[in-house]
BAVO-968368 format. One record per atom (N, C-alpha, C): residue in three letters; x, y, z; atom name. Coordinates in nm, 2 decimals. Each point is the difference from the previous one (the first is absolute). Layout:
<r 'ALA' <X Y Z> 'CA'>
...
This chain:
<r 'MET' <16.96 -0.26 12.55> 'N'>
<r 'MET' <0.14 0.01 0.01> 'CA'>
<r 'MET' <0.05 -0.05 0.11> 'C'>
<r 'PHE' <-0.06 0.08 0.12> 'N'>
<r 'PHE' <0.03 0.00 0.13> 'CA'>
<r 'PHE' <-0.02 -0.15 0.06> 'C'>
<r 'ASP' <-0.10 -0.08 -0.05> 'N'>
<r 'ASP' <-0.01 -0.14 0.02> 'CA'>
<r 'ASP' <0.12 -0.08 -0.03> 'C'>
<r 'VAL' <0.04 0.00 -0.11> 'N'>
<r 'VAL' <0.14 -0.07 -0.06> 'CA'>
<r 'VAL' <0.11 0.04 0.08> 'C'>
<r 'LEU' <0.03 0.14 0.02> 'N'>
<r 'LEU' <0.13 0.04 0.10> 'CA'>
<r 'LEU' <-0.01 -0.05 0.14> 'C'>
<r 'VAL' <-0.13 -0.04 0.05> 'N'>
<r 'VAL' <-0.03 -0.06 0.15> 'CA'>
<r 'VAL' <0.04 -0.13 0.00> 'C'>
<r 'TYR' <-0.05 -0.06 -0.15> 'N'>
<r 'TYR' <0.01 -0.17 -0.02> 'CA'>
<r 'TYR' <0.17 0.00 -0.02> 'C'>
<r 'LEU' <0.10 0.08 -0.05> 'N'>
<r 'LEU' <0.10 -0.02 -0.03> 'CA'>
<r 'LEU' <0.05 0.01 0.14> 'C'>
<r 'TYR' <-0.03 0.09 0.09> 'N'>
<r 'TYR' <0.07 0.02 0.12> 'CA'>
<r 'TYR' <-0.03 -0.11 0.10> 'C'>
<r 'GLU' <-0.07 -0.08 -0.04> 'N'>
<r 'GLU' <-0.05 -0.08 0.11> 'CA'>
<r 'GLU' <0.06 -0.14 -0.03> 'C'>
<r 'ASN' <0.03 0.00 -0.20> 'N'>
<r 'ASN' <0.07 -0.15 0.00> 'CA'>
<r 'ASN' <0.12 0.00 -0.03> 'C'>
<r 'TYR' <0.04 0.14 -0.03> 'N'>
<r 'TYR' <0.16 -0.03 -0.03> 'CA'>
<r 'TYR' <0.08 0.10 0.10> 'C'>
<r 'TRP' <0.08 -0.07 0.04> 'N'>
<r 'TRP' <0.08 0.09 0.13> 'CA'>
<r 'TRP' <0.07 0.10 -0.04> 'C'>
<r 'ARG' <0.06 0.00 -0.14> 'N'>
<r 'ARG' <0.08 0.10 -0.06> 'CA'>
<r 'ARG' <-0.04 -0.01 -0.13> 'C'>
<r 'PRO' <0.04 0.12 -0.07> 'N'>
<r 'PRO' <-0.06 0.03 -0.11> 'CA'>
<r 'PRO' <0.11 -0.09 -0.08> 'C'>
<r 'ASP' <0.11 -0.07 0.00> 'N'>
<r 'ASP' <0.10 -0.06 -0.06> 'CA'>
<r 'ASP' <-0.04 -0.15 -0.03> 'C'>
<r 'ALA' <-0.12 -0.02 0.12> 'N'>
<r 'ALA' <-0.07 -0.14 0.03> 'CA'>
<r 'ALA' <-0.10 -0.01 -0.08> 'C'>
<r 'CYS' <-0.07 0.10 -0.10> 'N'>
<r 'CYS' <-0.07 0.00 -0.10> 'CA'>
<r 'CYS' <0.08 -0.06 -0.12> 'C'>
<r 'PRO' <-0.11 -0.10 -0.08> 'N'>
<r 'PRO' <0.06 -0.02 -0.10> 'CA'>
<r 'PRO' <-0.01 0.11 -0.13> 'C'>
<r 'ASP' <0.06 -0.03 -0.12> 'N'>
<r 'ASP' <0.02 0.12 -0.10> 'CA'>
<r 'ASP' <-0.15 0.04 -0.02> 'C'>
<r 'PRO' <-0.04 0.17 -0.04> 'N'>
<r 'PRO' <-0.13 0.03 -0.04> 'CA'>
<r 'PRO' <-0.07 -0.07 -0.05> 'C'>
<r 'ALA' <0.03 -0.08 -0.13> 'N'>
<r 'ALA' <-0.10 -0.09 -0.07> 'CA'>
<r 'ALA' <-0.06 -0.11 0.07> 'C'>
<r 'GLN' <0.10 -0.09 0.06> 'N'>
<r 'GLN' <-0.04 -0.09 0.11> 'CA'>
<r 'GLN' <-0.09 0.06 0.12> 'C'>
<r 'LEU' <0.01 0.10 0.06> 'N'>
<r 'LEU' <-0.04 0.09 0.09> 'CA'>
<r 'LEU' <-0.13 0.00 -0.07> 'C'>
<r 'ALA' <0.00 0.04 -0.12> 'N'>
<r 'ALA' <-0.16 0.04 -0.03> 'CA'>
<r 'ALA' <-0.08 -0.10 0.01> 'C'>
<r 'ARG' <0.04 -0.13 -0.05> 'N'>
<r 'ARG' <-0.04 -0.13 -0.02> 'CA'>
<r 'ARG' <-0.07 -0.04 0.12> 'C'>
<r 'LYS' <0.10 0.02 0.06> 'N'>
<r 'LYS' <-0.01 -0.05 0.13> 'CA'>
<r 'LYS' <-0.16 0.07 0.09> 'C'>
<r 'LEU' <0.03 0.15 0.01> 'N'>
<r 'LEU' <-0.11 0.08 0.02> 'CA'>
<r 'LEU' <-0.12 -0.01 -0.07> 'C'>
<r 'THR' <0.00 -0.05 -0.12> 'N'>
<r 'THR' <-0.14 -0.03 -0.09> 'CA'>
<r 'THR' <-0.05 -0.13 0.07> 'C'>
<r 'ALA' <0.07 -0.11 0.01> 'N'>
<r 'ALA' <-0.02 -0.09 0.07> 'CA'>
<r 'ALA' <-0.07 0.00 0.13> 'C'>
<r 'VAL' <0.05 0.08 0.08> 'N'>
<r 'VAL' <-0.06 0.02 0.15> 'CA'>
<r 'VAL' <-0.14 0.09 -0.03> 'C'>
<r 'GLY' <-0.04 0.07 -0.12> 'N'>
<r 'GLY' <-0.11 0.05 0.00> 'CA'>
<r 'GLY' <0.00 0.16 -0.03> 'C'>
<r 'PHE' <0.16 0.04 -0.01> 'N'>
<r 'PHE' <-0.07 0.13 -0.02> 'CA'>
<r 'PHE' <0.00 0.06 -0.14> 'C'>
<r 'GLU' <-0.08 0.09 -0.05> 'N'>
<r 'GLU' <-0.03 0.04 -0.11> 'CA'>
<r 'GLU' <0.12 0.05 -0.07> 'C'>
<r 'SER' <0.03 0.01 -0.14> 'N'>
<r 'SER' <0.07 0.04 -0.09> 'CA'>
<r 'SER' <0.08 0.13 0.03> 'C'>
<r 'ASP' <-0.09 0.11 -0.03> 'N'>
<r 'ASP' <0.03 0.10 0.00> 'CA'>
<r 'ASP' <0.05 0.07 0.15> 'C'>
<r 'GLU' <-0.08 -0.10 0.12> 'N'>
<r 'GLU' <0.04 0.08 0.12> 'CA'>
<r 'GLU' <0.19 -0.08 0.03> 'C'>
<r 'ILE' <0.01 -0.10 -0.07> 'N'>
<r 'ILE' <0.14 -0.05 0.00> 'CA'>
<r 'ILE' <0.09 0.08 -0.05> 'C'>
<r 'GLU' <-0.02 0.06 -0.12> 'N'>
<r 'GLU' <0.08 0.07 -0.09> 'CA'>
<r 'GLU' <0.03 0.15 0.07> 'C'>
<r 'GLU' <-0.11 0.05 0.06> 'N'>
<r 'GLU' <0.00 0.09 0.07> 'CA'>
<r 'GLU' <0.10 -0.01 0.11> 'C'>
<r 'ALA' <0.03 -0.10 0.09> 'N'>
<r 'ALA' <0.06 0.00 0.13> 'CA'>
<r 'ALA' <0.17 -0.04 -0.05> 'C'>
<r 'LEU' <-0.02 -0.06 -0.13> 'N'>
<r 'LEU' <0.14 -0.04 -0.06> 'CA'>
<r 'LEU' <0.07 0.11 -0.05> 'C'>
<r 'HIS' <-0.06 0.08 -0.08> 'N'>
<r 'HIS' <0.05 0.15 0.00> 'CA'>
<r 'HIS' <0.05 0.06 0.10> 'C'>
<r 'TRP' <-0.10 0.01 0.12> 'N'>
<r 'TRP' <0.01 0.05 0.14> 'CA'>
<r 'TRP' <0.14 -0.03 0.03> 'C'>
<r 'LEU' <-0.01 -0.11 0.02> 'N'>
<r 'LEU' <0.13 -0.08 0.05> 'CA'>
<r 'LEU' <0.14 0.05 -0.07> 'C'>
<r 'GLU' <-0.02 -0.01 -0.10> 'N'>
<r 'GLU' <0.10 0.04 -0.13> 'CA'>
<r 'GLU' <0.04 0.13 0.05> 'C'>
<r 'GLY' <-0.06 0.10 0.02> 'N'>
<r 'GLY' <0.02 0.14 0.02> 'CA'>
<r 'GLY' <0.08 -0.01 0.13> 'C'>
<r 'LEU' <-0.06 -0.07 0.12> 'N'>
<r 'LEU' <0.06 -0.01 0.13> 'CA'>
<r 'LEU' <0.14 -0.06 -0.04> 'C'>
<r 'HIS' <0.04 -0.10 -0.07> 'N'>
<r 'HIS' <0.10 -0.04 -0.01> 'CA'>
<r 'HIS' <0.08 0.10 -0.04> 'C'>
<r 'GLN' <0.00 0.07 -0.07> 'N'>
<r 'GLN' <0.08 0.08 -0.10> 'CA'>
<r 'GLN' <0.01 0.14 0.14> 'C'>
<r 'LEU' <-0.07 0.02 0.07> 'N'>
<r 'LEU' <0.02 0.10 0.07> 'CA'>
<r 'LEU' <0.11 -0.04 0.11> 'C'>
<r 'VAL' <-0.05 -0.12 0.07> 'N'>
<r 'VAL' <0.09 -0.07 0.09> 'CA'>
<r 'VAL' <0.15 0.01 -0.06> 'C'>
<r 'GLN' <0.04 -0.03 -0.11> 'N'>
<r 'GLN' <0.11 -0.05 -0.07> 'CA'>
<r 'GLN' <0.09 0.17 -0.02> 'C'>
<r 'SER' <-0.14 0.08 -0.01> 'N'>
<r 'SER' <0.10 0.14 -0.04> 'CA'>
<r 'SER' <0.02 0.10 0.13> 'C'>
<r 'HIS' <-0.09 -0.04 0.06> 'N'>
<r 'HIS' <0.00 0.12 0.13> 'CA'>
<r 'HIS' <0.09 -0.01 0.10> 'C'>
<r 'GLY' <0.07 0.06 0.05> 'N'>
<r 'GLY' <0.10 -0.01 0.09> 'CA'>
<r 'GLY' <-0.04 0.11 0.13> 'C'>
<r 'ALA' <0.04 -0.03 0.08> 'N'>
<r 'ALA' <-0.04 0.05 0.15> 'CA'>
<r 'ALA' <0.10 0.17 -0.04> 'C'>
<r 'SER' <-0.04 0.06 -0.08> 'N'>
<r 'SER' <0.04 0.14 -0.02> 'CA'>
<r 'SER' <-0.06 0.12 0.06> 'C'>
<r 'GLN' <-0.09 -0.04 0.06> 'N'>
<r 'GLN' <-0.08 0.13 0.09> 'CA'>
<r 'GLN' <0.05 -0.04 0.15> 'C'>
<r 'ARG' <0.03 0.13 0.07> 'N'>
<r 'ARG' <0.03 0.02 0.14> 'CA'>
<r 'ARG' <-0.10 -0.07 0.07> 'C'>
<r 'PRO' <0.01 -0.02 0.11> 'N'>
<r 'PRO' <-0.09 -0.06 0.08> 'CA'>
<r 'PRO' <-0.09 0.10 0.09> 'C'>
<r 'ASP' <0.05 0.11 0.00> 'N'>
<r 'ASP' <-0.07 0.13 0.03> 'CA'>
<r 'ASP' <-0.07 0.07 -0.11> 'C'>
<r 'SER' <-0.01 -0.05 -0.12> 'N'>
<r 'SER' <-0.04 0.10 -0.13> 'CA'>
<r 'SER' <-0.15 -0.01 0.08> 'C'>
<r 'LEU' <-0.08 0.11 -0.09> 'N'>
<r 'LEU' <-0.14 0.05 -0.01> 'CA'>
<r 'LEU' <-0.08 -0.03 -0.16> 'C'>
<r 'ARG' <-0.10 -0.09 0.05> 'N'>
<r 'ARG' <-0.07 -0.04 -0.12> 'CA'>
<r 'ARG' <-0.11 0.09 -0.01> 'C'>
<r 'VAL' <-0.01 0.09 -0.11> 'N'>
<r 'VAL' <-0.13 0.10 -0.04> 'CA'>
<r 'VAL' <-0.06 -0.10 -0.10> 'C'>
<r 'PHE' <-0.11 0.00 0.02> 'N'>
<r 'PHE' <-0.09 -0.10 -0.14> 'CA'>
<r 'PHE' <-0.01 0.10 -0.05> 'C'>
<r 'THR' <-0.04 -0.05 -0.16> 'N'>
<r 'THR' <-0.05 0.09 -0.08> 'CA'>
<r 'THR' <-0.17 0.01 0.00> 'C'>
<r 'PRO' <-0.05 0.09 -0.07> 'N'>
<r 'PRO' <-0.13 0.01 0.00> 'CA'>
<r 'PRO' <-0.09 -0.11 -0.06> 'C'>
<r 'ALA' <0.08 -0.07 -0.12> 'N'>
<r 'ALA' <-0.06 -0.16 -0.06> 'CA'>
<r 'ALA' <0.01 -0.10 0.10> 'C'>
<r 'GLU' <0.09 0.00 0.10> 'N'>
<r 'GLU' <0.05 -0.11 0.09> 'CA'>
<r 'GLU' <-0.11 0.03 0.10> 'C'>
<r 'LEU' <-0.01 0.14 0.06> 'N'>
<r 'LEU' <-0.10 0.00 0.10> 'CA'>
<r 'LEU' <-0.17 -0.02 -0.05> 'C'>
<r 'ASP' <-0.02 0.03 -0.14> 'N'>
<r 'ASP' <-0.12 -0.03 -0.03> 'CA'>
<r 'ASP' <-0.02 -0.17 -0.02> 'C'>
<r 'LEU' <0.07 -0.06 -0.08> 'N'>
<r 'LEU' <-0.01 -0.15 0.02> 'CA'>
<r 'LEU' <0.05 -0.11 0.08> 'C'>
<r 'LEU' <0.08 0.06 0.12> 'N'>
<r 'LEU' <0.03 -0.06 0.08> 'CA'>
<r 'LEU' <-0.10 0.02 0.14> 'C'>
<r 'GLY' <-0.02 0.12 0.00> 'N'>
<r 'GLY' <-0.13 0.05 0.10> 'CA'>
<r 'GLY' <0.09 -0.02 0.17> 'C'>
<r 'GLU' <-0.07 0.10 0.06> 'N'>
<r 'GLU' <0.03 0.01 0.15> 'CA'>
<r 'GLU' <0.03 -0.12 0.06> 'C'>
<r 'GLU' <-0.07 -0.09 0.00> 'N'>
<r 'GLU' <0.02 -0.12 0.09> 'CA'>
<r 'GLU' <0.10 -0.08 -0.05> 'C'>
<r 'CYS' <0.07 -0.01 -0.13> 'N'>
<r 'CYS' <0.11 -0.07 -0.03> 'CA'>
<r 'CYS' <0.12 0.06 0.02> 'C'>
<r 'ILE' <0.00 0.15 -0.01> 'N'>
<r 'ILE' <0.12 0.04 0.03> 'CA'>
<r 'ILE' <0.02 0.04 0.16> 'C'>
<r 'GLY' <-0.13 -0.02 0.04> 'N'>
<r 'GLY' <0.06 -0.01 0.16> 'CA'>
<r 'GLY' <0.02 -0.12 0.03> 'C'>
<r 'PHE' <-0.01 -0.11 -0.06> 'N'>
<r 'PHE' <0.10 -0.14 0.05> 'CA'>
<r 'PHE' <0.09 0.00 -0.05> 'C'>
<r 'ILE' <0.06 0.04 -0.12> 'N'>
<r 'ILE' <0.12 0.03 -0.04> 'CA'>
<r 'ILE' <0.09 0.06 0.11> 'C'>
<r 'SER' <-0.06 0.13 0.04> 'N'>
<r 'SER' <0.06 0.05 0.11> 'CA'>
<r 'SER' <0.06 -0.03 0.15> 'C'>
<r 'PHE' <-0.13 -0.08 -0.01> 'N'>
<r 'PHE' <0.00 -0.11 0.16> 'CA'>
<r 'PHE' <0.14 -0.07 -0.03> 'C'>
<r 'LEU' <0.00 -0.10 -0.14> 'N'>
<r 'LEU' <0.08 -0.09 0.00> 'CA'>
<r 'LEU' <0.14 0.05 0.02> 'C'>
<r 'GLU' <0.03 0.14 -0.07> 'N'>
<r 'GLU' <0.10 0.08 -0.03> 'CA'>
<r 'GLU' <0.07 0.02 0.15> 'C'>
<r 'SER' <-0.11 0.04 0.09> 'N'>
<r 'SER' <0.05 0.06 0.11> 'CA'>
<r 'SER' <0.03 -0.11 0.10> 'C'>
<r 'ALA' <-0.05 -0.12 -0.01> 'N'>
<r 'ALA' <-0.01 -0.13 0.07> 'CA'>
<r 'ALA' <0.20 -0.05 0.01> 'C'>
<r 'GLY' <0.02 0.08 -0.17> 'N'>
<r 'GLY' <0.11 -0.04 0.00> 'CA'>
<r 'GLY' <0.03 -0.13 -0.10> 'C'>
<r 'VAL' <-0.14 -0.01 -0.03> 'N'>
<r 'VAL' <0.00 -0.18 -0.07> 'CA'>
<r 'VAL' <0.00 0.04 -0.16> 'C'>
<r 'LEU' <-0.02 0.09 -0.07> 'N'>
<r 'LEU' <-0.01 0.03 -0.13> 'CA'>
<r 'LEU' <0.12 0.14 0.00> 'C'>
<r 'PRO' <0.14 -0.05 -0.04> 'N'>
<r 'PRO' <0.12 0.12 -0.01> 'CA'>
<r 'PRO' <-0.06 0.08 -0.09> 'C'>
<r 'PRO' <0.06 0.11 -0.09> 'N'>
<r 'PRO' <-0.05 0.11 -0.10> 'CA'>
<r 'PRO' <0.01 -0.10 -0.12> 'C'>
<r 'HIS' <0.10 -0.04 -0.02> 'N'>
<r 'HIS' <0.00 -0.08 -0.15> 'CA'>
<r 'HIS' <-0.10 -0.14 -0.01> 'C'>
<r 'LEU' <-0.06 -0.06 0.13> 'N'>
<r 'LEU' <-0.07 -0.05 -0.04> 'CA'>
<r 'LEU' <-0.16 0.05 -0.01> 'C'>
<r 'ARG' <0.03 0.12 0.05> 'N'>
<r 'ARG' <-0.15 0.07 -0.01> 'CA'>
<r 'ARG' <-0.04 0.02 -0.12> 'C'>
<r 'GLU' <0.13 0.05 -0.04> 'N'>
<r 'GLU' <-0.04 0.05 -0.17> 'CA'>
<r 'GLU' <0.00 -0.10 -0.08> 'C'>
<r 'ILE' <-0.02 -0.11 0.01> 'N'>
<r 'ILE' <0.02 -0.14 -0.09> 'CA'>
<r 'ILE' <-0.17 -0.01 0.04> 'C'>
<r 'VAL' <-0.06 0.00 0.11> 'N'>
<r 'VAL' <-0.15 -0.03 0.05> 'CA'>
<r 'VAL' <-0.07 0.11 -0.08> 'C'>
<r 'ILE' <0.03 0.11 0.01> 'N'>
<r 'ILE' <-0.08 0.11 -0.05> 'CA'>
<r 'ILE' <0.05 -0.03 -0.16> 'C'>
<r 'ASP' <0.07 -0.01 -0.06> 'N'>
<r 'ASP' <-0.01 -0.05 -0.15> 'CA'>
<r 'ASP' <-0.08 -0.10 -0.02> 'C'>
<r 'ARG' <0.00 -0.12 0.06> 'N'>
<r 'ARG' <-0.06 -0.13 -0.02> 'CA'>
<r 'ARG' <-0.15 0.03 0.02> 'C'>
<r 'ALA' <-0.07 0.11 0.12> 'N'>
<r 'ALA' <-0.13 0.03 0.01> 'CA'>
<r 'ALA' <-0.04 0.10 -0.11> 'C'>
<r 'MET' <0.07 0.07 -0.04> 'N'>
<r 'MET' <-0.02 0.11 -0.11> 'CA'>
<r 'MET' <-0.04 -0.09 -0.15> 'C'>
<r 'ALA' <0.09 -0.15 0.01> 'N'>
<r 'ALA' <-0.02 -0.05 -0.12> 'CA'>
<r 'ALA' <-0.13 -0.07 0.02> 'C'>
<r 'SER' <-0.08 -0.01 0.09> 'N'>
<r 'SER' <-0.08 -0.09 0.03> 'CA'>
<r 'SER' <-0.15 0.11 0.05> 'C'>
<r 'ALA' <0.02 0.14 -0.02> 'N'>
<r 'ALA' <-0.09 0.10 0.07> 'CA'>
<r 'ALA' <-0.15 -0.02 -0.08> 'C'>
<r 'PRO' <-0.07 0.05 0.08> 'N'>
<r 'PRO' <-0.02 0.01 0.14> 'CA'>
<r 'PRO' <0.03 -0.12 0.07> 'C'>
<r 'VAL' <0.03 0.02 0.12> 'N'>
<r 'VAL' <0.02 -0.13 0.08> 'CA'>
<r 'VAL' <-0.11 0.04 0.12> 'C'>
<r 'ARG' <-0.01 -0.07 0.08> 'N'>
<r 'ARG' <-0.07 -0.02 0.11> 'CA'>
<r 'ARG' <0.11 -0.03 0.12> 'C'>
<r 'LEU' <0.02 -0.02 0.13> 'N'>
<r 'LEU' <0.07 0.00 0.08> 'CA'>
<r 'LEU' <0.03 -0.16 0.03> 'C'>
<r 'GLU' <-0.11 -0.09 -0.02> 'N'>
<r 'GLU' <0.03 -0.10 -0.01> 'CA'>
<r 'GLU' <0.08 -0.07 -0.11> 'C'>
<r 'ASP' <-0.01 0.06 -0.10> 'N'>
<r 'ASP' <0.11 0.00 -0.14> 'CA'>
<r 'ASP' <0.14 0.02 0.03> 'C'>
<r 'LEU' <0.00 0.16 0.06> 'N'>
<r 'LEU' <0.13 0.02 0.06> 'CA'>
<r 'LEU' <0.08 -0.08 0.08> 'C'>
<r 'LYS' <-0.09 -0.08 0.09> 'N'>
<r 'LYS' <0.09 -0.08 0.07> 'CA'>
<r 'LYS' <0.05 -0.13 -0.08> 'C'>
<r 'ILE' <-0.07 -0.03 -0.09> 'N'>
<r 'ILE' <0.06 -0.12 -0.06> 'CA'>
<r 'ILE' <0.13 0.06 -0.08> 'C'>
<r 'ILE' <-0.02 0.10 -0.03> 'N'>
<r 'ILE' <0.12 0.09 -0.09> 'CA'>
<r 'ILE' <0.10 -0.02 0.07> 'C'>
<r 'VAL' <-0.02 0.06 0.14> 'N'>
<r 'VAL' <0.12 -0.02 0.08> 'CA'>
<r 'VAL' <0.07 -0.15 0.04> 'C'>
<r 'LEU' <-0.07 -0.07 -0.03> 'N'>
<r 'LEU' <0.00 -0.17 0.03> 'CA'>
<r 'LEU' <0.12 -0.04 -0.10> 'C'>
<r 'MET' <-0.08 0.05 -0.13> 'N'>
<r 'MET' <0.09 -0.04 -0.09> 'CA'>
<r 'MET' <0.14 0.03 -0.05> 'C'>
<r 'VAL' <0.01 0.14 0.04> 'N'>
<r 'VAL' <0.11 0.05 0.02> 'CA'>
<r 'VAL' <0.11 -0.05 0.08> 'C'>
<r 'PHE' <-0.04 -0.01 0.15> 'N'>
<r 'PHE' <0.09 -0.11 0.05> 'CA'>
<r 'PHE' <0.01 -0.13 -0.01> 'C'>
<r 'TRP' <-0.12 -0.06 -0.07> 'N'>
<r 'TRP' <0.03 -0.16 -0.06> 'CA'>
<r 'TRP' <0.10 0.02 -0.15> 'C'>
<r 'SER' <0.00 0.14 -0.09> 'N'>
<r 'SER' <0.09 -0.01 -0.06> 'CA'>
<r 'SER' <0.14 -0.02 0.01> 'C'>
<r 'LEU' <0.05 0.06 0.12> 'N'>
<r 'LEU' <0.13 -0.01 0.07> 'CA'>
<r 'LEU' <0.05 -0.07 0.04> 'C'>
<r 'GLY' <-0.10 -0.12 0.04> 'N'>
<r 'GLY' <0.01 -0.12 0.10> 'CA'>
<r 'GLY' <0.00 0.05 0.13> 'C'>
<r 'GLU' <-0.05 0.09 0.07> 'N'>
<r 'GLU' <0.00 0.03 0.12> 'CA'>
<r 'GLU' <-0.16 -0.01 0.07> 'C'>
<r 'GLU' <-0.01 -0.02 0.11> 'N'>
<r 'GLU' <-0.14 0.01 0.07> 'CA'>
<r 'GLU' <0.02 0.09 0.07> 'C'>
<r 'PRO' <-0.10 0.11 0.02> 'N'>
<r 'PRO' <-0.02 0.13 0.08> 'CA'>
<r 'PRO' <-0.02 -0.11 0.15> 'C'>
<r 'ASP' <0.03 0.10 0.12> 'N'>
<r 'ASP' <-0.02 -0.03 0.13> 'CA'>
<r 'ASP' <-0.13 -0.07 0.01> 'C'>
<r 'ALA' <-0.01 -0.08 0.12> 'N'>
<r 'ALA' <-0.10 -0.05 0.04> 'CA'>
<r 'ALA' <-0.16 0.10 0.02> 'C'>
<r 'LEU' <0.07 0.05 0.08> 'N'>
<r 'LEU' <-0.12 0.12 0.01> 'CA'>
<r 'LEU' <-0.07 0.09 -0.11> 'C'>
<r 'ILE' <0.12 0.05 -0.09> 'N'>
<r 'ILE' <-0.05 0.04 -0.12> 'CA'>
<r 'ILE' <-0.08 -0.11 -0.09> 'C'>
<r 'LEU' <0.04 -0.14 -0.02> 'N'>
<r 'LEU' <-0.08 -0.09 -0.07> 'CA'>
<r 'LEU' <-0.14 0.01 0.07> 'C'>
<r 'ASP' <-0.02 0.00 0.12> 'N'>
<r 'ASP' <-0.13 0.01 0.09> 'CA'>
<r 'ASP' <-0.09 0.08 -0.06> 'C'>
<r 'GLU' <0.08 0.14 -0.06> 'N'>
<r 'GLU' <-0.06 0.14 -0.03> 'CA'>
<r 'GLU' <-0.05 0.00 -0.15> 'C'>
<r 'LEU' <0.08 -0.10 -0.03> 'N'>
<r 'LEU' <-0.03 -0.01 -0.17> 'CA'>
<r 'LEU' <-0.13 -0.11 -0.06> 'C'>
<r 'PHE' <0.03 -0.12 0.08> 'N'>
<r 'PHE' <-0.13 -0.10 0.00> 'CA'>
<r 'PHE' <-0.12 0.01 0.06> 'C'>
<r 'VAL' <0.01 0.06 0.15> 'N'>
<r 'VAL' <-0.10 0.00 0.06> 'CA'>
<r 'VAL' <-0.11 0.10 -0.01> 'C'>
<r 'ASP' <-0.13 -0.02 -0.04> 'N'>
<r 'ASP' <-0.10 0.15 0.00> 'CA'>
<r 'ASP' <0.01 0.01 0.14> 'C'>
<r 'ALA' <0.00 0.18 -0.04> 'N'>
<r 'ALA' <-0.04 0.06 0.17> 'CA'>
<r 'ALA' <-0.12 -0.06 0.05> 'C'>
<r 'ALA' <-0.11 0.00 -0.05> 'N'>
<r 'ALA' <-0.14 -0.06 0.06> 'CA'>
<r 'ALA' <0.03 -0.13 0.07> 'C'>
<r 'ASP' <0.10 -0.09 -0.05> 'N'>
<r 'ASP' <0.03 -0.11 0.05> 'CA'>
<r 'ASP' <0.08 -0.02 0.12> 'C'>
<r 'ARG' <0.07 0.11 0.02> 'N'>
<r 'ARG' <0.08 0.00 0.10> 'CA'>
<r 'ARG' <-0.05 -0.02 0.14> 'C'>
<r 'LEU' <0.08 -0.05 0.09> 'N'>
<r 'LEU' <-0.02 -0.01 0.14> 'CA'>
<r 'LEU' <0.05 0.09 0.09> 'C'>
<r 'ILE' <-0.05 0.06 0.11> 'N'>
<r 'ILE' <0.07 0.12 0.03> 'CA'>
<r 'ILE' <0.01 -0.08 0.15> 'C'>
<r 'HIS' <0.11 -0.03 0.08> 'N'>
<r 'HIS' <0.02 -0.05 0.12> 'CA'>
<r 'HIS' <-0.01 0.10 0.10> 'C'>
């Protein structure tokens, strides 16, 4: 599923640039993705679309997020730490944090690399691009970073 999401991110600059789901499924099949992978990705994207449409900025910027035991178990320390990092850096406001957590739980268990794709897709669904330094954090593997 995550390969399909990355393909969409790289090939469609905004969600409204994507064709309708049936035509998109045909295009993804033609590119070589498996039908179950396509179906899972389209279902996940529909859930994202519904969340973005219904989720307003209802939480205060200084709100504190307490993770449930299920979230702690399925997301793990590394993913929760990354969410906290993005939030403390001012990149992920509380309402977007909740969308990221919901979509991560819909895909659970997730690895850190998967969570980074989820964050990218949340921004993509809003037609926004994160700051260049955050994009670097989301795209470049820590082992490949050059320290100057």
